[in-house]
C-alpha positions, 0 to 999 in steps of 0.5 A: 857836677858828679853823678851817682854811679852804679854797675849793671851787668846788661848789654853795653848798648842797652837803651832801658834798664829796670833796677830792683832789690839792693840797687832800686834801695841804693838809688831811691833810699840810700841817694834819694834820687827822684825821677829826672835824676841823672845816674852814670852805669858802668855796663858789660865789658866796662863800658859806661854811659848816662842815663836818666831815671825815668820812673820810680815806684816803690819796687823798681825803677826804669833808667833810660839811657842818654848817651855814652861816658868817656872812659879814664886814659889808663895806658898799660896793664898794671899787675900787683903781686900781692902777699896775703895779709891779715883780713882788714889790711889786705881789704885796705890794699885792694881798695887803694890798689883800685883807686890807683889803677891796678888791672889785676891783684895777684894773691899768694901765700908766702914763707914769712907772712902771718896769714893763711887761708884754711880750706874752704876760704878762698872763694869766700874771701875772693868774693869779699875783695871783688865786692870791696873793689867794686865799691872802689870803682865806683867811688873812683868813677873807674869802669873796669874792676881789677880782677882778683886772682889767687896764685897756688905759688910764686913759681907760677909768675914763670920767666920773665916774658920778652918787653917786660922789665921786673924789679924788687923794692929792697929793705937793705942796701947793696950794689946795684939797686935801682933808685926811684928816679930810674923807674919812670920812662926808662928805656921807653915806657912799658905796656905791662908792668907787675908789682910784686910786694914782700911779706911782713918779714920780707922775702923768704931766701928761697923766694928772693932767689926764685924772683932773682931767677925771674928777672926782678931787678931790685929797687930801694925807694928810701932809707925807711922800712916800710909796712907791707900794706904801705909798700903795695901803695908806693908799688901801685904808684910806681908801677903806674909811672913806668906805664907812663900813666900821668905823663902821656905816654904809653908803653911793656914792664913788671915791678917786684917791690920786696920790702921788710915791714916788721910786724904789727 
């Protein structure tokens, strides 16, 4: 049986918690919990524990710790290098990437992307994306929220570190392309994977050349042209496979997906 799951910025070993305001409203009005109900709480550092709703009043609720909860096993570090997209599409990508186990979402403006953030918009957009990721964590029962980081440019990726392999999803046929079967478990499961996806019109020539110099290998996952947001989700799945997630093996690698998705 699943229980309501919330995040509270309290010490990982907290024996008792008191909640007010929006969280009190969520537990007692939205979820309609009464005294004696069990609640899963994610504390600071991503530590999850089971609490019982010990006392409820009109303005506050007291939670008493019952025991620790085991965290889902997600070996390795998975990052998604994501171009800026129109608001609704980017929010969808953040939600689904969180559910697919991405640890970091690296946002960057690209030459052929249609979305641009004006001055002063960045912090507000990041705050909203973090809230969406937090809600997705609650839904998929994930302890740690992904980091959402805005990069000033692709060049800040830097050279490919030792122990990583990088890949790019290509929209056209050319020699040397890797296939889907070449990724999982090739040369052993890596410990780190970075997955990058191109914008609506694909990477600009300078961007593609830069990524090649940074050590990304081209990957073709099928004959069809994908929308950018679709490619992002496939990239998360492929990155998880490359990390050994779901196969009982852990292992270090980044994956870059370059896709020509077309305009809506």
